[in-house]
Backbone bond lengths (Angstrom), bond angles and torsions (degrees), N, CA, C in turn:
res aa  C-N    CA-C-N  psi(-1)  N-CA   C-N-CA  omega(-1)  CA-C   N-CA-C  phi
1 X - - - 1.451 - - 1.465 104.44 -
2 X 1.257 110.38 146.43 1.408 126.15 173.78 1.598 112.44 -55.21
3 X 1.271 117.99 132.63 1.418 119.70 -175.56 1.493 111.52 -66.53
4 X 1.376 110.85 -41.42 1.448 113.19 -177.26 1.573 113.03 -68.12
5 X 1.305 117.14 -35.69 1.391 120.48 176.28 1.558 108.52 -64.86
6 X 1.315 116.73 -40.25 1.458 120.42 178.54 1.462 110.72 -60.78
7 X 1.337 114.95 -42.36 1.522 115.61 -177.56 1.577 108.95 -72.84
8 X 1.237 120.40 -36.47 1.406 118.78 171.58 1.436 115.97 -61.47
9 X 1.275 118.34 -46.07 1.504 120.15 178.80 1.663 113.39 -65.59
10 X 1.397 113.14 -30.85 1.366 114.70 176.21 1.553 111.42 -72.32
11 X 1.294 122.83 -37.48 1.391 123.62 167.41 1.390 121.15 -63.20
12 X 1.345 117.91 -36.22 1.457 123.14 170.57 1.458 111.25 -65.96
13 X 1.380 120.50 -38.13 1.487 124.60 178.47 1.573 103.36 -59.46
14 X 1.325 114.09 -52.87 1.433 113.40 -178.14 1.561 113.84 -60.83
15 X 1.275 120.58 -38.69 1.486 123.61 173.29 1.610 106.43 -60.37
16 X 1.285 121.30 -38.67 1.528 122.56 178.14 1.541 105.78 -63.46
17 X 1.214 121.63 -30.81 1.608 125.09 176.97 1.591 103.65 -59.09
18 X 1.301 113.04 -46.07 1.542 115.17 -176.93 1.614 107.47 -68.59
19 X 1.216 120.35 -36.25 1.476 122.90 177.61 1.443 113.26 -63.94
20 X 1.347 113.40 -51.90 1.447 118.59 -176.85 1.552 113.71 -66.73
21 X 1.249 115.77 -39.68 1.508 119.80 179.29 1.482 109.41 -81.22
22 X 1.200 125.11 -30.67 1.531 126.96 173.69 1.560 108.14 -62.40
23 X 1.286 113.70 -48.72 1.559 120.14 176.86 1.575 108.69 -57.47
24 X 1.273 116.19 -37.26 1.518 117.91 -176.53 1.432 107.38 -76.16
25 X 1.316 123.26 -43.27 1.393 125.48 177.50 1.589 111.42 -63.21
26 X 1.258 120.42 -45.95 1.369 123.78 174.40 1.518 113.33 -56.17
27 X 1.244 119.66 -37.41 1.513 121.40 178.40 1.578 108.92 -72.03
28 X 1.341 121.97 -15.75 1.438 121.93 177.98 1.482 110.26 -88.26
29 X 1.260 117.58 -11.11 1.568 124.59 -172.57 1.586 107.54 -76.78
30 X 1.300 117.60 119.90 1.397 120.81 165.98 1.494 109.93 -67.82
31 X 1.363 119.02 144.01 1.433 118.81 174.79 1.543 113.42 -57.80
32 X 1.261 119.51 -29.01 1.494 122.94 178.60 1.416 114.46 -60.92
33 X 1.404 117.48 -12.18 1.408 122.48 -178.80 1.582 113.55 -87.76
34 X 1.334 113.62 -21.70 1.458 123.81 -170.92 1.553 111.51 -51.14
35 X 1.344 119.43 -30.66 1.482 117.97 179.51 1.598 108.70 -96.48
36 X 1.220 119.14 3.35 1.553 120.53 177.03 1.481 110.01 -58.35
37 X 1.296 118.41 125.19 1.472 122.86 167.14 1.455 111.59 -134.90
38 X 1.354 113.99 121.57 1.521 118.12 -168.77 1.478 115.11 -65.30
39 X 1.427 114.66 -24.83 1.478 122.93 172.26 1.526 109.97 -149.74
40 X 1.235 111.75 157.20 1.533 116.83 178.92 1.554 113.00 -51.93
41 X 1.336 114.77 -35.74 1.574 113.39 -173.79 1.536 110.12 -97.49
42 X 1.354 117.51 25.10 1.458 124.02 176.57 1.455 111.17 -117.84
43 X 1.392 120.30 157.15 1.400 126.41 171.81 1.430 110.03 -57.31
44 X 1.312 114.72 153.36 1.479 120.48 161.52 1.566 110.94 -72.16
45 X 1.304 113.93 169.10 1.525 117.95 176.42 1.502 109.43 -56.18
46 X 1.289 121.15 -48.55 1.370 129.00 -175.98 1.576 113.64 -64.03
47 X 1.373 111.73 -44.67 1.480 118.99 176.49 1.518 108.36 -65.06
48 X 1.363 121.36 -40.78 1.420 122.00 179.33 1.563 109.18 -65.36
49 X 1.292 116.52 -46.47 1.536 124.42 -178.93 1.583 104.41 -55.77
50 X 1.330 119.10 -50.23 1.481 120.93 178.96 1.548 113.85 -51.60
51 X 1.413 108.31 -52.81 1.376 117.85 179.15 1.575 111.87 -51.57
52 X 1.275 111.06 -59.20 1.504 118.53 179.58 1.485 116.47 -51.47
53 X 1.410 115.73 -45.39 1.458 115.50 -178.08 1.489 115.01 -79.83
54 X 1.199 116.58 -10.21 1.532 124.18 178.77 1.616 109.17 -86.66
55 X 1.281 118.30 -17.93 1.457 122.31 -166.60 1.566 105.34 -54.35
56 X 1.373 125.75 -52.71 1.431 115.92 -175.54 1.575 113.83 -62.45
57 X 1.320 119.32 -37.09 1.425 122.20 174.87 1.571 110.05 -62.41
58 X 1.320 118.77 -56.83 1.415 126.76 -173.94 1.610 111.94 -63.75
59 X 1.335 113.50 -49.14 1.422 114.32 -173.17 1.589 107.14 -73.76
60 X 1.349 118.89 -27.95 1.403 116.82 171.63 1.513 115.99 -67.98
61 X 1.289 114.76 -32.83 1.507 116.98 177.84 1.621 107.16 -74.20
62 X 1.287 116.28 -38.92 1.465 118.22 175.42 1.538 112.80 -57.68
63 X 1.397 114.82 -48.77 1.486 113.30 179.01 1.472 118.44 -67.89
64 X 1.368 111.88 -20.32 1.587 119.76 169.65 1.445 110.85 -77.38
65 X 1.293 121.84 1.94 1.455 123.64 174.04 1.534 113.42 73.55
66 X 1.302 117.01 35.81 1.458 123.12 175.99 1.504 106.99 -78.58
67 X 1.306 115.05 147.91 1.482 124.03 -171.71 1.556 107.70 -71.05
68 X 1.266 116.48 166.12 1.500 120.40 -179.95 1.490 109.71 -63.94
69 X 1.384 114.09 -39.32 1.447 119.17 -179.12 1.547 111.46 -57.89
70 X 1.483 108.07 -50.21 1.559 111.72 174.16 1.468 118.96 -55.68
71 X 1.301 113.11 -34.60 1.529 120.68 -177.64 1.627 106.57 -69.82
72 X 1.339 112.74 -46.66 1.554 114.45 176.03 1.410 119.06 -58.63
73 X 1.404 113.86 -37.85 1.459 122.04 176.26 1.504 110.53 -67.02
74 X 1.304 118.18 -42.67 1.484 122.27 176.88 1.510 112.85 -60.65
75 X 1.387 114.72 -42.93 1.413 119.09 177.25 1.526 114.15 -54.47
76 X 1.445 111.93 -44.62 1.490 118.12 179.68 1.433 113.59 -64.42
77 X 1.446 111.75 -39.48 1.487 118.89 -175.62 1.597 111.15 -65.43
78 X 1.420 113.40 -33.80 1.460 121.26 -174.98 1.575 111.28 -86.80
79 X 1.353 121.24 -9.43 1.367 128.76 -170.98 1.649 106.14 -55.68
80 X 1.264 113.74 128.63 1.541 117.12 -175.36 1.516 108.34 -124.70
81 X 1.290 115.83 152.16 1.442 123.23 -172.91 1.634 117.71 -114.08
82 X 1.372 106.40 -7.74 1.563 110.92 -176.37 1.520 106.80 -150.72
83 X 1.351 115.58 169.01 1.437 121.33 -171.34 1.588 107.46 -61.27
84 X 1.353 120.06 -48.07 1.391 119.57 -179.71 1.499 117.76 -55.16
85 X 1.296 115.34 -37.05 1.504 118.99 176.20 1.593 109.07 -74.24
86 X 1.294 119.11 -38.70 1.408 122.21 -176.79 1.504 108.53 -62.96
87 X 1.379 116.69 -43.93 1.476 115.18 -172.54 1.463 108.05 -77.37
88 X 1.344 124.49 -26.29 1.351 130.73 171.82 1.607 115.68 -55.77
89 X 1.355 107.44 -49.30 1.432 117.34 174.67 1.542 115.86 -59.81
90 X 1.435 112.12 -43.97 1.358 115.35 179.87 1.505 113.48 -70.98
91 X 1.332 120.49 -38.67 1.407 123.63 175.09 1.509 115.21 -58.68
92 X 1.374 111.23 -48.73 1.427 117.68 -174.83 1.536 109.77 -68.51
93 X 1.364 121.14 -33.53 1.339 127.36 172.44 1.501 118.88 -65.66
94 X 1.346 112.01 -36.85 1.482 118.63 168.74 1.457 119.35 -54.65
95 X 1.520 105.95 -46.72 1.523 110.67 -174.00 1.578 104.88 -74.71
96 X 1.239 125.55 -30.76 1.487 122.38 178.24 1.630 107.87 -65.47
97 X 1.276 115.10 -49.34 1.397 124.94 -178.65 1.609 107.17 -54.35
98 X 1.280 115.26 -56.57 1.457 124.53 177.69 1.536 106.77 -45.17
99 X 1.352 116.47 -64.16 1.510 127.24 -172.60 1.586 106.88 -53.79
100 X 1.292 114.60 -42.56 1.490 114.65 -177.30 1.437 114.32 -63.38
101 X 1.415 114.22 -43.95 1.451 117.83 -171.59 1.649 110.91 -79.65
102 X 1.304 109.61 -30.31 1.524 112.93 177.97 1.598 108.77 -74.37
103 X 1.307 114.84 -18.90 1.566 114.70 179.58 1.554 111.84 -84.16
104 X 1.257 113.50 -7.10 1.562 113.58 -177.42 1.439 109.49 -78.81
105 X 1.351 113.18 144.92 1.486 114.31 169.70 1.481 108.84 -77.14
106 X 1.377 113.25 167.83 1.441 117.07 179.78 1.462 113.46 -61.80
107 X 1.249 120.19 -39.20 1.409 127.82 169.95 1.460 117.56 -49.16
108 X 1.386 110.32 -52.26 1.451 120.04 179.44 1.547 113.46 -66.11
109 X 1.400 110.34 -44.57 1.575 113.97 -177.70 1.511 107.96 -59.71
110 X 1.341 119.59 -46.79 1.490 124.82 -176.93 1.513 117.24 -72.49
111 X 1.350 115.00 -35.31 1.448 122.06 -162.86 1.483 118.32 -122.61
112 X 1.279 119.95 -20.59 1.430 125.93 -179.78 1.439 107.36 -75.08
113 X 1.414 114.11 122.96 1.493 116.12 179.17 1.601 109.06 -110.83
114 X 1.263 114.76 146.93 1.490 123.22 175.76 1.482 104.08 -137.72
115 X 1.346 108.69 154.35 1.544 118.92 -168.96 1.518 103.51 -122.11
116 X 1.332 113.15 129.19 1.504 124.24 169.80 1.577 109.58 -65.05
117 X 1.220 114.37 149.16 1.512 115.89 171.93 1.556 118.94 -57.83
118 X 1.251 111.87 -20.40 1.460 117.04 -179.37 1.610 113.73 -105.15
119 X 1.294 115.61 3.52 1.523 118.84 -179.77 1.473 110.08 -100.55
120 X 1.332 110.41 162.00 1.505 120.36 171.96 1.422 113.65 -90.69
121 X 1.351 118.87 -24.16 1.472 116.02 176.31 1.603 105.14 -147.52
122 X 1.258 111.44 169.11 1.513 122.28 -172.87 1.571 113.01 -85.89
123 X 1.361 114.37 166.80 1.442 125.02 174.20 1.375 115.46 -125.50
124 X 1.293 119.27 150.88 1.566 115.37 177.10 1.491 104.10 -72.54
125 X 1.365 111.20 165.58 1.437 122.31 178.09 1.457 111.58 -61.86
126 X 1.346 115.30 -32.46 1.526 120.06 -177.52 1.562 105.83 -73.48
127 X 1.325 119.92 -36.31 1.449 120.84 -178.55 1.591 107.21 -69.37
128 X 1.330 113.74 -40.51 1.420 121.31 175.52 1.493 115.67 -49.84
129 X 1.396 114.51 -45.73 1.393 118.52 -175.05 1.420 108.33 -75.53
130 X 1.330 121.07 -31.95 1.552 121.60 171.11 1.507 108.80 -57.52
131 X 1.344 112.09 -51.03 1.539 117.18 -176.29 1.547 110.06 -58.95
132 X 1.194 115.80 -39.54 1.581 120.35 -175.60 1.481 106.71 -71.53
133 X 1.159 120.08 -39.83 1.629 122.78 -179.58 1.585 105.00 -68.39
134 X 1.218 118.74 -43.02 1.580 118.39 -176.74 1.452 107.55 -72.69
135 X 1.350 117.89 -39.18 1.495 119.94 178.40 1.520 111.56 -55.56
136 X 1.337 113.32 -46.51 1.500 116.49 177.95 1.436 115.08 -65.15
137 X 1.287 118.08 -46.52 1.433 119.43 -178.88 1.568 111.67 -60.43
138 X 1.257 114.06 -39.31 1.572 120.09 172.53 1.515 111.69 -46.35
139 X 1.395 107.89 -64.96 1.530 119.67 -175.62 1.633 110.05 -62.59
140 X 1.316 115.16 -38.02 1.548 113.41 173.55 1.587 111.47 -57.48
141 X 1.280 113.45 -44.74 1.490 120.42 178.14 1.605 110.68 -55.72
142 X 1.263 113.57 -41.78 1.578 118.57 176.41 1.466 107.38 -62.07
143 X 1.314 117.79 -44.53 1.426 123.91 -173.70 1.520 109.01 -55.92
144 X 1.411 107.02 -53.61 1.468 118.70 -175.13 1.673 105.28 -58.72
145 X 1.240 118.33 -38.98 1.501 118.69 -176.98 1.421 111.64 -71.25
146 X 1.389 118.76 -33.87 1.514 121.41 177.16 1.540 107.10 -65.87
147 X 1.377 119.12 -41.01 1.448 118.93 179.06 1.711 108.79 -62.11
148 X 1.288 111.53 -42.84 1.495 118.50 -173.16 1.645 103.81 -62.11
149 X 1.398 114.30 -42.76 1.423 115.69 -177.85 1.445 115.89 -73.89
150 X 1.299 116.66 -12.89 1.576 120.20 176.07 1.453 106.92 -104.03
151 X 1.399 119.51 15.89 1.507 121.08 172.79 1.560 117.84 64.99
152 X 1.393 108.58 28.62 1.455 111.82 169.16 1.463 112.03 -80.46
153 X 1.287 115.77 156.62 1.548 124.02 -174.18 1.551 105.40 -82.69
154 X 1.294 114.90 84.90 1.469 118.11 174.98 1.540 109.87 -129.76
155 X 1.251 121.66 152.47 1.520 125.84 178.44 1.514 108.75 -148.71
156 X 1.177 117.29 -175.53 1.509 125.13 -170.04 1.667 105.37 -66.56
157 X 1.281 114.35 -32.19 1.511 117.38 -176.40 1.580 109.15 -67.31
158 X 1.294 120.47 -16.32 1.487 123.35 171.37 1.564 110.12 -72.24
159 X 1.250 122.96 -10.53 1.428 126.02 -172.63 1.600 112.83 -100.56
160 X 1.409 111.54 -5.11 1.403 115.31 178.92 1.559 118.24 -126.22
């Protein structure tokens, strides 16, 4: 097997861990927690959940060099208000992201650079995939912490 394909698939498997465990965590959340905000300058639970589940859609659009206006419109379109909608957005985004990265040639994966509307310089598609995976893990950890803070029954086994 091509080493690049193997690396891509490994990163996508890690991203799928975020998808699977985030869906599980969201199903544990009582609707009463949706307005929970740990501090005034932080997102509410529902705002954080929306940001997290939108990562595959939004980051894919960003790496494909969509404009800031296009990104903001996509965020609004994908905004969800309940667990079923949130998990649908995440699952759909994962499949789009997976299809995109698996469609790249080795040359494009390793060397093609694209630039986000907010960035000064571009990044390779490989770097984008690492960025997307770490971005999702970061926010999944926040979601876990919000659930802990609101006394939901979660533990480290919910993360694997």
